[in-house]
N, C-alpha and C positions, 0 to 999 in steps of 0.2 A: 504493500500500500504506500509506503514512504517513497519507494522507487518511482511509482507512477506519479505521485504528487510532486516529487522533485522534477521529474521530466516535464510534467505539465507546466510547472512554474517557469522552467527555463526555456522550453521550446513550444509550449502550447499543444503538445501531443501526449496521448495516454499510453506511452510506451513503458514496458517493464524491462529495465536493463539488468536486473539481478535475478530474474526468474529462470527456471530451468530451460525455457525456450526463448531466452532473451536474444539469442543470436539471430532469430527470425526478424527482430525489430518490427513486430506487428503491434498496432495499438490495441489496447484492451478495452472493449466496449461492453463487457458483460455487466458492468456496474452502472454508473451514470456519472454525469459531470459535476454534480453539486459539491460532493465531498472534496474533490480536488480543487474546485474553485475556492472553497473555504481554506483548504491547506495552503494554496498559493497566497491568499491574503495574509495568513499567519506567517508564512516564510518572508513575505515582503516586509512585515512589521518587525519580526524578531529574528529573522535568519533561519537557516535550515539546521535542524538538530533533533535528537531523540526527544528531548524535553519539549521542544516547541511542537513537534508532530503529535506526541501522545497527549499533550495538553488539550487537544480537541476532544478526544474521547473522554478525558477526565471531566472537562467542563460540561460536555453533553450529558454524561451520567449524572452529575449533580443537578442539572436542570431537569432531567427526566424525573428525578426524585421530587423536586419542587413541583413539577407538573402533576405528578401523582397526588401530592398533598392538596393541590388546588382542586383536582377532580373530586377527591374524597370529601373535601370540605363542603361540597354542595349536597352531600347525601347523608352526612352524619351530624349529630348534634353536640356530641361531647368532645371538648378540646383534648381530653386525655387520649381519646381514640386517635386523633390526628398526631399527637405527640408520639404515641407508641409506634404507629405505622412509620413515622419518619425515622425514629431511632432504629427500629428493626431493619428497615429497608437499607439504611446507611451501613449497617453491619453485615449485610448479606455477603458471604465470602465469594459466591459465584459472580455477583454483580460487581463486587470490588475488583475482581480479576479482570472483568470486561473493561472496566474503567482504566485499567493499567495498560491494556493492549492498544495498538494503533489501528484498530478497525473502525469502519464507518457505521457499524450497526447501531450504536447508541445515538449518533447524530440523526440517523433515519428515524429511530424511535422517538426522539425529541420532537422532530418536525410533525410526525403523525399524531403523537399525543397532544401537541399544541393544536393541531387541526381538529382533534376530537373535542377539546375544551371549547374552541370557537364554534364547532358544529352544535354542541349542546346549547350554547348561548343562542345560536341562530334558531334552533328549534323552539326554544323557550320564548324568545322575543319576536320570532318571525321576521327577522331582518334579512333582506336579500343580500346586503353588502357583506354580512358575516358569513353567509354561505359561500360567497366568492372568495373571501379571505381563507376560510377553512379549506376549500378546494385547492387554493394556491399552496397552502402549507403541506397538504397531503401530496400534491404533485411534486413538491421539492423533496418530500420523503422518499418517494419511489424513484426519483431522479438521483438520489444518493445511492440506493441499491434497490433493485426491484423485489427483493425477497419479502419485505413487509407489506407488499401489495395485498396480501390476504386480509390485513387489518381494515381495508377499505370495504370489504364485502359486508360486514355487519352494519356499517354506516349506510351503505347503499340500501340494504334491506330495511333498516329503521326509517330511512327517508321515504321509502316506498309506503310503509305503514302510515307515516305522518301524512303523506300525500293522499292516501286512500281515504283518510278521515275528512278531508276538505279539498277535493281535487280542483274544483272550479276556482277557488280563491288562491291556491298556492301551487298551481300546476307548473309554474316556471322555476320554482326553487331547485328541483333536481338538475335542471339544465344549467342553472347558474353554478351549482356546486361541481358538476362534472366538467363543465367547459374548460377551466384551467388545467385540469388533469389531462384531458384529451389534447388540448392545445400544446401544452409544454412538452408532453411526452412525444407527441407527433413531430414537433420540431427537433427533438433529440433523435428520433428514429431517422429522419431524413438527413440530419447532419452526420450521424455515425454510420448509417447503413445505406442511405440513398433511396430506399423504398421499403414499403411494408413487406414485400416478398423477400427481400434480403434479410430483413429483421427476423422474419419467421424462420427462414432457412438457417440463420446464425444460431438461433436458440434450439432448433432441432438438432443441429450438429453438436452443440454444447451440452445437450440434455444428459447424455450418458456421462460425460465428464463431470458435470455439475452435481449429479446424483451419486456418483461413485463413492465419495467419502462418507455419505450418510444414508439414512433411511427414515421413512415416516414412523411415527409413534416411538421415536427414540427418546428415552428419558435417562439422563445421567443419574447415577446413584446418589450423588451429593444433593440432588434436588428432591429426593424422596420425602424428607421431613416437611419441606414446604408444600409439596403437592398433597401429601396425606393430611396436613393441617387444613388446607383449603377444602379438600373433599369432605372432611368431617364437619367443619363449620358451615359450609354451604348446604350440605344435606340436612343438618340439624335446623338451620334457619328456614329452609324451605318447608320442612315438616311443621315448624312452629308458626310461621307467618303466612304460609300458603301463597296465594296470588300476589299479595301485597309485597312479597319479597322482590318481585321482578320490577325493575325500573331501567332507566337508561344505563346506569352503571353496571348492574348485574347482567343485563342482556348483552351489552357490548363486550364485557369482560369474559363471560362464559363462551360466547360465540367465537371470540378471538382465540382463546385457548384451544377450543375444540378444532377450529380450522387449522391452527398451527400444526397440530399433531397429524392431521390428515394430509395437508398440502406440502409442508416444508420438509425437505430431506435434511436431517440434522445429524451432526456428530458431536454436538456439545455447545458451541458458541452462540448459535442462533436463538437459543432459548431466551436470550436477553430481550427479545422482542415481546415476550409474554410475562416475564418476571413482574413488571409493574401491575399487570392485571391480577396476578395471584395475590399480591399484597392488598390491592383494592378489595378483592373478594373476601379475603381473610378478615380484614378489620371492619368492613361494612357488615359482614355476617356476624362478627363478634358483637358489634353494638346492637344489631337486631335481636340477638339472643338474650341480651341483657335488658331489653325493654320489658317493662312491666305491662301485663295485659290490662287494657283499659276496662273500666267498669261501665257496662251499657247504661245503667241508671244515671251514673254521674255524667256521661256524655249527653244524655237527654236533658239533664238539669242544666248543664253548661250551655247547650244550644238554646234552651228556653230563656236563660239569662241574656244571651246575646240577642 
């Protein structure tokens, strides 16, 4: 990754000079341009070096944790829940390792999580401009690396449900949200591959190579405690709360995790895309379990007073 970033900074090309096939001097288009644009900006300001390059992943990881805090804050009431989630997430050994590496995954996660925050605000307030902003952030996320594209599927489905409820009034919202995703990625396709046919052929050729190191439904052993905790708490919360458990946070988080294991061929590092959703589910479910059951009579009395 550092080799491509350095080459792009110096020549404007996405060439890997230290890879096993570097002698071919071919540009690497399997990712996207945004991470290398960010890297070039960092190199221009601070020079090229290991600290400068890895600071991008470090900062992205910290901002992902802050974004997770902002999402959870919309769905829980207790400040102690937010504090505990922040502390535990910061101490997660797997995520800490990801922040140490010079990969682009956390930058992509940050962009799409930011897009999800803006998306929820757009759904709540029904602002067309925020749908456009959300779509732009999500497009930059998949232009960092296409792997987290699966995170857009739950948003698209949720938007369809939102549209179905009031089609005549909000029919143009999905178009506004999708437009920057289609536009920016189409521009990248024609820049890097020349045509949609070449783009499809490229990924068909790369498919075997890209899937060789991993497999679907891959779960690293060190993530068993996290996954088991989420499974227990989510199941218990659903049994206690029923339909009221399901909202924007729980639906998007559960869908994203399930789709990851089905779609993404992993060998360990790509789980960073769904770690935030595990923590969101754990602490949202934990607070729902701690809620006291309301007394129907007191509710009627309160409504009468209002």
